[in-house]
PDB file of N, CA, C and O in Angstrom:
ATOM      1  N   UNK A   1       9.936  -6.298 -34.623  1.00  0.00           N
ATOM      2  CA  UNK A   1      10.641  -6.136 -35.890  1.00  0.00           C
ATOM      3  C   UNK A   1      10.508  -4.687 -36.355  1.00  0.00           C
ATOM      4  O   UNK A   1       9.480  -4.042 -36.150  1.00  0.00           O
ATOM      5  N   UNK A   2      11.555  -4.203 -36.974  1.00  0.00           N
ATOM      6  CA  UNK A   2      11.500  -2.858 -37.537  1.00  0.00           C
ATOM      7  C   UNK A   2      10.734  -2.904 -38.866  1.00  0.00           C
ATOM      8  O   UNK A   2      10.528  -3.970 -39.445  1.00  0.00           O
ATOM      9  N   UNK A   3      10.326  -1.735 -39.324  1.00  0.00           N
ATOM     10  CA  UNK A   3       9.623  -1.703 -40.610  1.00  0.00           C
ATOM     11  C   UNK A   3      10.534  -2.210 -41.719  1.00  0.00           C
ATOM     12  O   UNK A   3      10.078  -2.899 -42.631  1.00  0.00           O
ATOM     13  N   UNK A   4      11.815  -1.874 -41.645  1.00  0.00           N
ATOM     14  CA  UNK A   4      12.746  -2.321 -42.683  1.00  0.00           C
ATOM     15  C   UNK A   4      12.835  -3.848 -42.715  1.00  0.00           C
ATOM     16  O   UNK A   4      12.861  -4.448 -43.789  1.00  0.00           O
ATOM     17  N   UNK A   5      12.882  -4.474 -41.540  1.00  0.00           N
ATOM     18  CA  UNK A   5      12.935  -5.933 -41.476  1.00  0.00           C
ATOM     19  C   UNK A   5      11.658  -6.551 -42.035  1.00  0.00           C
ATOM     20  O   UNK A   5      11.703  -7.532 -42.778  1.00  0.00           O
ATOM     21  N   UNK A   6      10.519  -5.965 -41.669  1.00  0.00           N
ATOM     22  CA  UNK A   6       9.229  -6.451 -42.173  1.00  0.00           C
ATOM     23  C   UNK A   6       9.158  -6.276 -43.687  1.00  0.00           C
ATOM     24  O   UNK A   6       8.742  -7.184 -44.407  1.00  0.00           O
ATOM     25  N   UNK A   7       9.565  -5.107 -44.160  1.00  0.00           N
ATOM     26  CA  UNK A   7       9.529  -4.831 -45.599  1.00  0.00           C
ATOM     27  C   UNK A   7      10.411  -5.807 -46.364  1.00  0.00           C
ATOM     28  O   UNK A   7      10.005  -6.313 -47.410  1.00  0.00           O
ATOM     29  N   UNK A   8      11.602  -6.078 -45.865  1.00  0.00           N
ATOM     30  CA  UNK A   8      12.492  -7.029 -46.540  1.00  0.00           C
ATOM     31  C   UNK A   8      11.883  -8.425 -46.581  1.00  0.00           C
ATOM     32  O   UNK A   8      11.961  -9.104 -47.604  1.00  0.00           O
ATOM     33  N   UNK A   9      11.283  -8.855 -45.487  1.00  0.00           N
ATOM     34  CA  UNK A   9      10.652 -10.178 -45.440  1.00  0.00           C
ATOM     35  C   UNK A   9       9.479 -10.238 -46.420  1.00  0.00           C
ATOM     36  O   UNK A   9       9.313 -11.230 -47.131  1.00  0.00           O
ATOM     37  N   UNK A  10       8.667  -9.180 -46.458  1.00  0.00           N
ATOM     38  CA  UNK A  10       7.524  -9.161 -47.376  1.00  0.00           C
ATOM     39  C   UNK A  10       8.013  -9.164 -48.824  1.00  0.00           C
ATOM     40  O   UNK A  10       7.425  -9.838 -49.670  1.00  0.00           O
ATOM     41  N   UNK A  11       9.067  -8.432 -49.117  1.00  0.00           N
ATOM     42  CA  UNK A  11       9.627  -8.435 -50.477  1.00  0.00           C
ATOM     43  C   UNK A  11      10.094  -9.839 -50.856  1.00  0.00           C
ATOM     44  O   UNK A  11       9.881 -10.280 -51.985  1.00  0.00           O
ATOM     45  N   UNK A  12      10.729 -10.542 -49.920  1.00  0.00           N
ATOM     46  CA  UNK A  12      11.130 -11.927 -50.174  1.00  0.00           C
ATOM     47  C   UNK A  12       9.907 -12.791 -50.478  1.00  0.00           C
ATOM     48  O   UNK A  12       9.919 -13.599 -51.406  1.00  0.00           O
ATOM     49  N   UNK A  13       8.853 -12.609 -49.680  1.00  0.00           N
ATOM     50  CA  UNK A  13       7.623 -13.391 -49.870  1.00  0.00           C
ATOM     51  C   UNK A  13       6.996 -13.094 -51.229  1.00  0.00           C
ATOM     52  O   UNK A  13       6.553 -14.010 -51.922  1.00  0.00           O
ATOM     53  N   UNK A  14       6.957 -11.820 -51.612  1.00  0.00           N
ATOM     54  CA  UNK A  14       6.376 -11.416 -52.896  1.00  0.00           C
ATOM     55  C   UNK A  14       7.174 -12.038 -54.039  1.00  0.00           C
ATOM     56  O   UNK A  14       6.592 -12.565 -54.988  1.00  0.00           O
ATOM     57  N   UNK A  15       8.490 -11.980 -53.953  1.00  0.00           N
ATOM     58  CA  UNK A  15       9.336 -12.536 -55.019  1.00  0.00           C
ATOM     59  C   UNK A  15       9.034 -14.019 -55.203  1.00  0.00           C
ATOM     60  O   UNK A  15       8.925 -14.506 -56.328  1.00  0.00           O
ATOM     61  N   UNK A  16       8.901 -14.727 -54.092  1.00  0.00           N
ATOM     62  CA  UNK A  16       8.632 -16.164 -54.176  1.00  0.00           C
ATOM     63  C   UNK A  16       7.218 -16.455 -54.665  1.00  0.00           C
ATOM     64  O   UNK A  16       7.027 -17.265 -55.572  1.00  0.00           O
ATOM     65  N   UNK A  17       6.235 -15.801 -54.069  1.00  0.00           N
ATOM     66  CA  UNK A  17       4.847 -16.124 -54.409  1.00  0.00           C
ATOM     67  C   UNK A  17       4.447 -15.682 -55.814  1.00  0.00           C
ATOM     68  O   UNK A  17       3.662 -16.353 -56.484  1.00  0.00           O
ATOM     69  N   UNK A  18       4.994 -14.550 -56.254  1.00  0.00           N
ATOM     70  CA  UNK A  18       4.588 -14.018 -57.558  1.00  0.00           C
ATOM     71  C   UNK A  18       5.639 -14.275 -58.643  1.00  0.00           C
ATOM     72  O   UNK A  18       5.535 -13.749 -59.751  1.00  0.00           O
ATOM     73  N   UNK A  19       6.651 -15.085 -58.317  1.00  0.00           N
ATOM     74  CA  UNK A  19       7.705 -15.461 -59.273  1.00  0.00           C
ATOM     75  C   UNK A  19       8.327 -14.240 -59.944  1.00  0.00           C
ATOM     76  O   UNK A  19       8.396 -14.142 -61.169  1.00  0.00           O
ATOM     77  N   UNK A  20       8.776 -13.313 -59.099  1.00  0.00           N
ATOM     78  CA  UNK A  20       9.406 -12.083 -59.570  1.00  0.00           C
ATOM     79  C   UNK A  20      10.844 -12.081 -59.064  1.00  0.00           C
ATOM     80  O   UNK A  20      11.116 -12.520 -57.946  1.00  0.00           O
ATOM     81  N   UNK A  21      11.754 -11.591 -59.882  1.00  0.00           N
ATOM     82  CA  UNK A  21      13.152 -11.459 -59.473  1.00  0.00           C
ATOM     83  C   UNK A  21      13.210 -10.569 -58.234  1.00  0.00           C
ATOM     84  O   UNK A  21      12.698  -9.450 -58.257  1.00  0.00           O
ATOM     85  N   UNK A  22      13.822 -11.046 -57.163  1.00  0.00           N
ATOM     86  CA  UNK A  22      13.861 -10.315 -55.881  1.00  0.00           C
ATOM     87  C   UNK A  22      14.454  -8.919 -56.057  1.00  0.00           C
ATOM     88  O   UNK A  22      14.048  -7.987 -55.363  1.00  0.00           O
ATOM     89  N   UNK A  23      15.395  -8.764 -56.963  1.00  0.00           N
ATOM     90  CA  UNK A  23      16.018  -7.462 -57.197  1.00  0.00           C
ATOM     91  C   UNK A  23      15.030  -6.429 -57.744  1.00  0.00           C
ATOM     92  O   UNK A  23      15.277  -5.226 -57.658  1.00  0.00           O
ATOM     93  N   UNK A  24      13.927  -6.893 -58.297  1.00  0.00           N
ATOM     94  CA  UNK A  24      12.928  -5.982 -58.872  1.00  0.00           C
ATOM     95  C   UNK A  24      11.795  -5.676 -57.907  1.00  0.00           C
ATOM     96  O   UNK A  24      10.911  -4.878 -58.218  1.00  0.00           O
ATOM     97  N   UNK A  25      11.815  -6.307 -56.734  1.00  0.00           N
ATOM     98  CA  UNK A  25      10.730  -6.115 -55.756  1.00  0.00           C
ATOM     99  C   UNK A  25      11.120  -5.002 -54.799  1.00  0.00           C
ATOM    100  O   UNK A  25      12.183  -5.032 -54.180  1.00  0.00           O
ATOM    101  N   UNK A  26      10.224  -4.006 -54.692  1.00  0.00           N
ATOM    102  CA  UNK A  26      10.439  -2.917 -53.738  1.00  0.00           C
ATOM    103  C   UNK A  26       9.090  -2.499 -53.155  1.00  0.00           C
ATOM    104  O   UNK A  26       8.038  -2.952 -53.605  1.00  0.00           O
ATOM    105  N   UNK A  27       9.139  -1.651 -52.176  1.00  0.00           N
ATOM    106  CA  UNK A  27       7.933  -1.258 -51.451  1.00  0.00           C
ATOM    107  C   UNK A  27       6.895  -0.540 -52.273  1.00  0.00           C
ATOM    108  O   UNK A  27       5.729  -0.493 -51.881  1.00  0.00           O
ATOM    109  N   UNK A  28       7.282   0.024 -53.406  1.00  0.00           N
ATOM    110  CA  UNK A  28       6.338   0.795 -54.216  1.00  0.00           C
ATOM    111  C   UNK A  28       5.511  -0.051 -55.170  1.00  0.00           C
ATOM    112  O   UNK A  28       4.590   0.459 -55.808  1.00  0.00           O
ATOM    113  N   UNK A  29       5.825  -1.337 -55.276  1.00  0.00           N
ATOM    114  CA  UNK A  29       5.071  -2.178 -56.210  1.00  0.00           C
ATOM    115  C   UNK A  29       3.621  -2.324 -55.772  1.00  0.00           C
ATOM    116  O   UNK A  29       3.316  -2.539 -54.599  1.00  0.00           O
ATOM    117  N   UNK A  30       2.750  -2.199 -56.749  1.00  0.00           N
ATOM    118  CA  UNK A  30       1.318  -2.365 -56.525  1.00  0.00           C
ATOM    119  C   UNK A  30       0.949  -3.804 -56.868  1.00  0.00           C
ATOM    120  O   UNK A  30       1.304  -4.310 -57.932  1.00  0.00           O
ATOM    121  N   UNK A  31       0.235  -4.454 -55.957  1.00  0.00           N
ATOM    122  CA  UNK A  31      -0.089  -5.868 -56.163  1.00  0.00           C
ATOM    123  C   UNK A  31      -0.857  -6.102 -57.463  1.00  0.00           C
ATOM    124  O   UNK A  31      -0.552  -7.033 -58.207  1.00  0.00           O
ATOM    125  N   UNK A  32      -1.833  -5.274 -57.730  1.00  0.00           N
ATOM    126  CA  UNK A  32      -2.668  -5.488 -58.912  1.00  0.00           C
ATOM    127  C   UNK A  32      -1.999  -4.967 -60.182  1.00  0.00           C
ATOM    128  O   UNK A  32      -1.950  -5.675 -61.188  1.00  0.00           O
ATOM    129  N   UNK A  33      -1.488  -3.752 -60.146  1.00  0.00           N
ATOM    130  CA  UNK A  33      -0.956  -3.126 -61.357  1.00  0.00           C
ATOM    131  C   UNK A  33       0.423  -3.650 -61.755  1.00  0.00           C
ATOM    132  O   UNK A  33       0.688  -3.873 -62.936  1.00  0.00           O
ATOM    133  N   UNK A  34       1.296  -3.845 -60.771  1.00  0.00           N
ATOM    134  CA  UNK A  34       2.674  -4.229 -61.075  1.00  0.00           C
ATOM    135  C   UNK A  34       2.911  -5.734 -61.037  1.00  0.00           C
ATOM    136  O   UNK A  34       3.753  -6.256 -61.767  1.00  0.00           O
ATOM    137  N   UNK A  35       2.162  -6.430 -60.180  1.00  0.00           N
ATOM    138  CA  UNK A  35       2.374  -7.869 -60.022  1.00  0.00           C
ATOM    139  C   UNK A  35       1.278  -8.698 -60.683  1.00  0.00           C
ATOM    140  O   UNK A  35       1.331  -9.927 -60.663  1.00  0.00           O
ATOM    141  N   UNK A  36       0.293  -8.035 -61.265  1.00  0.00           N
ATOM    142  CA  UNK A  36      -0.834  -8.711 -61.926  1.00  0.00           C
ATOM    143  C   UNK A  36      -1.519  -9.720 -61.012  1.00  0.00           C
ATOM    144  O   UNK A  36      -1.960 -10.777 -61.464  1.00  0.00           O
ATOM    145  N   UNK A  37      -1.605  -9.388 -59.720  1.00  0.00           N
ATOM    146  CA  UNK A  37      -2.245 -10.281 -58.758  1.00  0.00           C
ATOM    147  C   UNK A  37      -3.761 -10.207 -58.930  1.00  0.00           C
ATOM    148  O   UNK A  37      -4.350  -9.127 -58.892  1.00  0.00           O
ATOM    149  N   UNK A  38      -4.380 -11.370 -59.118  1.00  0.00           N
ATOM    150  CA  UNK A  38      -5.837 -11.392 -59.130  1.00  0.00           C
ATOM    151  C   UNK A  38      -6.307 -11.560 -57.688  1.00  0.00           C
ATOM    152  O   UNK A  38      -5.488 -11.650 -56.774  1.00  0.00           O
ATOM    153  N   UNK A  39      -7.605 -11.604 -57.486  1.00  0.00           N
ATOM    154  CA  UNK A  39      -8.133 -11.650 -56.119  1.00  0.00           C
ATOM    155  C   UNK A  39      -7.689 -12.907 -55.376  1.00  0.00           C
ATOM    156  O   UNK A  39      -7.422 -12.849 -54.176  1.00  0.00           O
ATOM    157  N   UNK A  40      -7.608 -14.028 -56.063  1.00  0.00           N
ATOM    158  CA  UNK A  40      -7.184 -15.271 -55.415  1.00  0.00           C
ATOM    159  C   UNK A  40      -5.714 -15.176 -55.012  1.00  0.00           C
ATOM    160  O   UNK A  40      -5.348 -15.565 -53.903  1.00  0.00           O
ATOM    161  N   UNK A  41      -4.867 -14.658 -55.912  1.00  0.00           N
ATOM    162  CA  UNK A  41      -3.446 -14.467 -55.593  1.00  0.00           C
ATOM    163  C   UNK A  41      -3.291 -13.594 -54.350  1.00  0.00           C
ATOM    164  O   UNK A  41      -2.485 -13.888 -53.467  1.00  0.00           O
ATOM    165  N   UNK A  42      -4.072 -12.523 -54.295  1.00  0.00           N
ATOM    166  CA  UNK A  42      -3.937 -11.581 -53.191  1.00  0.00           C
ATOM    167  C   UNK A  42      -4.424 -12.191 -51.881  1.00  0.00           C
ATOM    168  O   UNK A  42      -3.800 -11.999 -50.838  1.00  0.00           O
ATOM    169  N   UNK A  43      -5.529 -12.920 -51.929  1.00  0.00           N
ATOM    170  CA  UNK A  43      -6.029 -13.577 -50.720  1.00  0.00           C
ATOM    171  C   UNK A  43      -4.990 -14.565 -50.194  1.00  0.00           C
ATOM    172  O   UNK A  43      -4.745 -14.627 -48.989  1.00  0.00           O
ATOM    173  N   UNK A  44      -4.389 -15.326 -51.083  1.00  0.00           N
ATOM    174  CA  UNK A  44      -3.344 -16.267 -50.667  1.00  0.00           C
ATOM    175  C   UNK A  44      -2.167 -15.525 -50.042  1.00  0.00           C
ATOM    176  O   UNK A  44      -1.580 -15.998 -49.069  1.00  0.00           O
ATOM    177  N   UNK A  45      -1.825 -14.378 -50.592  1.00  0.00           N
ATOM    178  CA  UNK A  45      -0.727 -13.598 -50.039  1.00  0.00           C
ATOM    179  C   UNK A  45      -1.082 -13.042 -48.656  1.00  0.00           C
ATOM    180  O   UNK A  45      -0.251 -13.051 -47.749  1.00  0.00           O
ATOM    181  N   UNK A  46      -2.301 -12.565 -48.502  1.00  0.00           N
ATOM    182  CA  UNK A  46      -2.748 -12.060 -47.200  1.00  0.00           C
ATOM    183  C   UNK A  46      -2.690 -13.175 -46.153  1.00  0.00           C
ATOM    184  O   UNK A  46      -2.258 -12.947 -45.023  1.00  0.00           O
ATOM    185  N   UNK A  47      -3.120 -14.364 -46.526  1.00  0.00           N
ATOM    186  CA  UNK A  47      -3.034 -15.498 -45.593  1.00  0.00           C
ATOM    187  C   UNK A  47      -1.583 -15.792 -45.222  1.00  0.00           C
ATOM    188  O   UNK A  47      -1.287 -16.099 -44.067  1.00  0.00           O
ATOM    189  N   UNK A  48      -0.687 -15.700 -46.190  1.00  0.00           N
ATOM    190  CA  UNK A  48       0.735 -15.925 -45.915  1.00  0.00           C
ATOM    191  C   UNK A  48       1.269 -14.848 -44.962  1.00  0.00           C
ATOM    192  O   UNK A  48       2.062 -15.150 -44.070  1.00  0.00           O
ATOM    193  N   UNK A  49       0.839 -13.603 -45.147  1.00  0.00           N
ATOM    194  CA  UNK A  49       1.240 -12.528 -44.233  1.00  0.00           C
ATOM    195  C   UNK A  49       0.758 -12.812 -42.818  1.00  0.00           C
ATOM    196  O   UNK A  49       1.509 -12.662 -41.854  1.00  0.00           O
ATOM    197  N   UNK A  50      -0.497 -13.222 -42.703  1.00  0.00           N
ATOM    198  CA  UNK A  50      -1.047 -13.533 -41.383  1.00  0.00           C
ATOM    199  C   UNK A  50      -0.246 -14.643 -40.708  1.00  0.00           C
ATOM    200  O   UNK A  50       0.068 -14.550 -39.522  1.00  0.00           O
ATOM    201  N   UNK A  51       0.080 -15.674 -41.448  1.00  0.00           N
ATOM    202  CA  UNK A  51       0.849 -16.791 -40.894  1.00  0.00           C
ATOM    203  C   UNK A  51       2.262 -16.377 -40.515  1.00  0.00           C
ATOM    204  O   UNK A  51       2.774 -16.785 -39.472  1.00  0.00           O
ATOM    205  N   UNK A  52       2.885 -15.581 -41.347  1.00  0.00           N
ATOM    206  CA  UNK A  52       4.282 -15.190 -41.116  1.00  0.00           C
ATOM    207  C   UNK A  52       4.438 -14.235 -39.933  1.00  0.00           C
ATOM    208  O   UNK A  52       5.373 -14.358 -39.142  1.00  0.00           O
ATOM    209  N   UNK A  53       3.509 -13.284 -39.824  1.00  0.00           N
ATOM    210  CA  UNK A  53       3.686 -12.209 -38.852  1.00  0.00           C
ATOM    211  C   UNK A  53       2.708 -12.241 -37.682  1.00  0.00           C
ATOM    212  O   UNK A  53       2.844 -11.448 -36.751  1.00  0.00           O
ATOM    213  N   UNK A  54       1.731 -13.132 -37.710  1.00  0.00           N
ATOM    214  CA  UNK A  54       0.770 -13.196 -36.619  1.00  0.00           C
ATOM    215  C   UNK A  54      -0.172 -12.013 -36.579  1.00  0.00           C
ATOM    216  O   UNK A  54      -0.736 -11.703 -35.529  1.00  0.00           O
ATOM    217  N   UNK A  55      -0.349 -11.350 -37.704  1.00  0.00           N
ATOM    218  CA  UNK A  55      -1.241 -10.196 -37.789  1.00  0.00           C
ATOM    219  C   UNK A  55      -2.544 -10.642 -38.439  1.00  0.00           C
ATOM    220  O   UNK A  55      -2.533 -11.204 -39.534  1.00  0.00           O
ATOM    221  N   UNK A  56      -3.656 -10.395 -37.773  1.00  0.00           N
ATOM    222  CA  UNK A  56      -4.945 -10.723 -38.381  1.00  0.00           C
ATOM    223  C   UNK A  56      -5.346  -9.575 -39.296  1.00  0.00           C
ATOM    224  O   UNK A  56      -5.390  -8.416 -38.884  1.00  0.00           O
ATOM    225  N   UNK A  57      -5.636  -9.921 -40.545  1.00  0.00           N
ATOM    226  CA  UNK A  57      -5.971  -8.911 -41.548  1.00  0.00           C
ATOM    227  C   UNK A  57      -7.414  -9.144 -41.997  1.00  0.00           C
ATOM    228  O   UNK A  57      -7.720 -10.137 -42.657  1.00  0.00           O
ATOM    229  N   UNK A  58      -8.284  -8.220 -41.631  1.00  0.00           N
ATOM    230  CA  UNK A  58      -9.694  -8.340 -42.013  1.00  0.00           C
ATOM    231  C   UNK A  58      -9.841  -8.110 -43.514  1.00  0.00           C
ATOM    232  O   UNK A  58      -8.957  -7.547 -44.160  1.00  0.00           O
ATOM    233  N   UNK A  59     -10.965  -8.552 -44.052  1.00  0.00           N
ATOM    234  CA  UNK A  59     -11.220  -8.330 -45.477  1.00  0.00           C
ATOM    235  C   UNK A  59     -11.210  -6.839 -45.804  1.00  0.00           C
ATOM    236  O   UNK A  59     -10.693  -6.425 -46.841  1.00  0.00           O
ATOM    237  N   UNK A  60     -11.790  -6.036 -44.902  1.00  0.00           N
ATOM    238  CA  UNK A  60     -11.839  -4.596 -45.126  1.00  0.00           C
ATOM    239  C   UNK A  60     -10.433  -3.997 -45.139  1.00  0.00           C
ATOM    240  O   UNK A  60     -10.120  -3.154 -45.979  1.00  0.00           O
ATOM    241  N   UNK A  61      -9.594  -4.434 -44.208  1.00  0.00           N
ATOM    242  CA  UNK A  61      -8.211  -3.935 -44.168  1.00  0.00           C
ATOM    243  C   UNK A  61      -7.451  -4.375 -45.406  1.00  0.00           C
ATOM    244  O   UNK A  61      -6.694  -3.592 -45.979  1.00  0.00           O
ATOM    245  N   UNK A  62      -7.645  -5.617 -45.825  1.00  0.00           N
ATOM    246  CA  UNK A  62      -6.946  -6.138 -47.004  1.00  0.00           C
ATOM    247  C   UNK A  62      -7.297  -5.336 -48.250  1.00  0.00           C
ATOM    248  O   UNK A  62      -6.446  -5.128 -49.115  1.00  0.00           O
ATOM    249  N   UNK A  63      -8.542  -4.887 -48.347  1.00  0.00           N
ATOM    250  CA  UNK A  63      -8.960  -4.096 -49.511  1.00  0.00           C
ATOM    251  C   UNK A  63      -8.187  -2.790 -49.612  1.00  0.00           C
ATOM    252  O   UNK A  63      -8.056  -2.232 -50.701  1.00  0.00           O
ATOM    253  N   UNK A  64      -7.670  -2.293 -48.482  1.00  0.00           N
ATOM    254  CA  UNK A  64      -6.937  -1.031 -48.471  1.00  0.00           C
ATOM    255  C   UNK A  64      -5.442  -1.210 -48.689  1.00  0.00           C
ATOM    256  O   UNK A  64      -4.710  -0.225 -48.794  1.00  0.00           O
ATOM    257  N   UNK A  65      -4.983  -2.449 -48.758  1.00  0.00           N
ATOM    258  CA  UNK A  65      -3.561  -2.719 -48.993  1.00  0.00           C
ATOM    259  C   UNK A  65      -3.354  -2.890 -50.499  1.00  0.00           C
ATOM    260  O   UNK A  65      -3.783  -3.877 -51.096  1.00  0.00           O
ATOM    261  N   UNK A  66      -2.689  -1.908 -51.091  1.00  0.00           N
ATOM    262  CA  UNK A  66      -2.469  -1.958 -52.530  1.00  0.00           C
ATOM    263  C   UNK A  66      -0.998  -2.111 -52.904  1.00  0.00           C
ATOM    264  O   UNK A  66      -0.671  -2.626 -53.973  1.00  0.00           O
ATOM    265  N   UNK A  67      -0.114  -1.661 -52.015  1.00  0.00           N
ATOM    266  CA  UNK A  67       1.320  -1.735 -52.304  1.00  0.00           C
ATOM    267  C   UNK A  67       2.041  -2.554 -51.236  1.00  0.00           C
ATOM    268  O   UNK A  67       1.488  -2.839 -50.174  1.00  0.00           O
ATOM    269  N   UNK A  68       3.257  -2.916 -51.532  1.00  0.00           N
ATOM    270  CA  UNK A  68       4.066  -3.657 -50.566  1.00  0.00           C
ATOM    271  C   UNK A  68       4.332  -2.789 -49.336  1.00  0.00           C
ATOM    272  O   UNK A  68       4.322  -3.296 -48.215  1.00  0.00           O
ATOM    273  N   UNK A  69       4.568  -1.491 -49.528  1.00  0.00           N
ATOM    274  CA  UNK A  69       4.763  -0.591 -48.384  1.00  0.00           C
ATOM    275  C   UNK A  69       3.540  -0.564 -47.484  1.00  0.00           C
ATOM    276  O   UNK A  69       3.671  -0.565 -46.260  1.00  0.00           O
ATOM    277  N   UNK A  70       2.356  -0.542 -48.074  1.00  0.00           N
ATOM    278  CA  UNK A  70       1.128  -0.537 -47.275  1.00  0.00           C
ATOM    279  C   UNK A  70       0.984  -1.839 -46.498  1.00  0.00           C
ATOM    280  O   UNK A  70       0.512  -1.837 -45.361  1.00  0.00           O
ATOM    281  N   UNK A  71       1.385  -2.944 -47.104  1.00  0.00           N
ATOM    282  CA  UNK A  71       1.353  -4.227 -46.399  1.00  0.00           C
ATOM    283  C   UNK A  71       2.310  -4.199 -45.214  1.00  0.00           C
ATOM    284  O   UNK A  71       1.967  -4.660 -44.126  1.00  0.00           O
ATOM    285  N   UNK A  72       3.513  -3.657 -45.422  1.00  0.00           N
ATOM    286  CA  UNK A  72       4.500  -3.567 -44.343  1.00  0.00           C
ATOM    287  C   UNK A  72       4.003  -2.661 -43.221  1.00  0.00           C
ATOM    288  O   UNK A  72       4.153  -2.991 -42.044  1.00  0.00           O
ATOM    289  N   UNK A  73       3.418  -1.530 -43.577  1.00  0.00           N
ATOM    290  CA  UNK A  73       2.880  -0.614 -42.561  1.00  0.00           C
ATOM    291  C   UNK A  73       1.806  -1.312 -41.730  1.00  0.00           C
ATOM    292  O   UNK A  73       1.774  -1.177 -40.506  1.00  0.00           O
ATOM    293  N   UNK A  74       0.934  -2.052 -42.393  1.00  0.00           N
ATOM    294  CA  UNK A  74      -0.124  -2.757 -41.676  1.00  0.00           C
ATOM    295  C   UNK A  74       0.470  -3.787 -40.715  1.00  0.00           C
ATOM    296  O   UNK A  74       0.082  -3.856 -39.548  1.00  0.00           O
ATOM    297  N   UNK A  75       1.406  -4.577 -41.211  1.00  0.00           N
ATOM    298  CA  UNK A  75       2.008  -5.626 -40.380  1.00  0.00           C
ATOM    299  C   UNK A  75       2.701  -5.008 -39.167  1.00  0.00           C
ATOM    300  O   UNK A  75       2.549  -5.503 -38.050  1.00  0.00           O
ATOM    301  N   UNK A  76       3.454  -3.942 -39.373  1.00  0.00           N
ATOM    302  CA  UNK A  76       4.172  -3.308 -38.269  1.00  0.00           C
ATOM    303  C   UNK A  76       3.190  -2.824 -37.202  1.00  0.00           C
ATOM    304  O   UNK A  76       3.459  -2.953 -36.008  1.00  0.00           O
ATOM    305  N   UNK A  77       2.066  -2.275 -37.624  1.00  0.00           N
ATOM    306  CA  UNK A  77       1.124  -1.719 -36.650  1.00  0.00           C
ATOM    307  C   UNK A  77       0.174  -2.750 -36.045  1.00  0.00           C
ATOM    308  O   UNK A  77      -0.480  -2.464 -35.042  1.00  0.00           O
ATOM    309  N   UNK A  78       0.085  -3.950 -36.638  1.00  0.00           N
ATOM    310  CA  UNK A  78      -0.875  -4.952 -36.149  1.00  0.00           C
ATOM    311  C   UNK A  78      -0.260  -6.304 -35.801  1.00  0.00           C
ATOM    312  O   UNK A  78      -0.982  -7.260 -35.523  1.00  0.00           O
ATOM    313  N   UNK A  79       1.045  -6.387 -35.816  1.00  0.00           N
ATOM    314  CA  UNK A  79       1.697  -7.682 -35.629  1.00  0.00           C
ATOM    315  C   UNK A  79       1.901  -8.020 -34.163  1.00  0.00           C
ATOM    316  O   UNK A  79       2.023  -7.137 -33.315  1.00  0.00           O
ATOM    317  N   UNK A  80       1.936  -9.323 -33.880  1.00  0.00           N
ATOM    318  CA  UNK A  80       2.284  -9.803 -32.546  1.00  0.00           C
ATOM    319  C   UNK A  80       3.780  -9.654 -32.309  1.00  0.00           C
ATOM    320  O   UNK A  80       4.241  -9.770 -31.174  1.00  0.00           O
ATOM    321  N   UNK A  81       4.540  -9.400 -33.366  1.00  0.00           N
ATOM    322  CA  UNK A  81       6.009  -9.365 -33.276  1.00  0.00           C
ATOM    323  C   UNK A  81       6.549  -7.948 -33.069  1.00  0.00           C
ATOM    324  O   UNK A  81       7.695  -7.676 -33.423  1.00  0.00           O
ATOM    325  N   UNK A  82       5.763  -7.061 -32.513  1.00  0.00           N
ATOM    326  CA  UNK A  82       6.212  -5.671 -32.330  1.00  0.00           C
ATOM    327  C   UNK A  82       7.428  -5.609 -31.446  1.00  0.00           C
ATOM    328  O   UNK A  82       7.945  -4.523 -31.182  1.00  0.00           O
TER     329      UNK A  82
END
């Protein structure tokens, strides 16, 4: 998958999981600051990413993912769907 395809899929997932209008979701959104994701919300989202893309995301790696773009970059570089 291309980064654009991954980013679009992640934006769809964010819109659904965080109940945000899809038109307002973009790669620059910060999970904590813009989406008000608490730690449980974020862990659930990381698990959804792992299931969707086949990318194993360690706790340490997850701590470094703050934006949707960073999530897409991680998935592209660590996914089974390269």
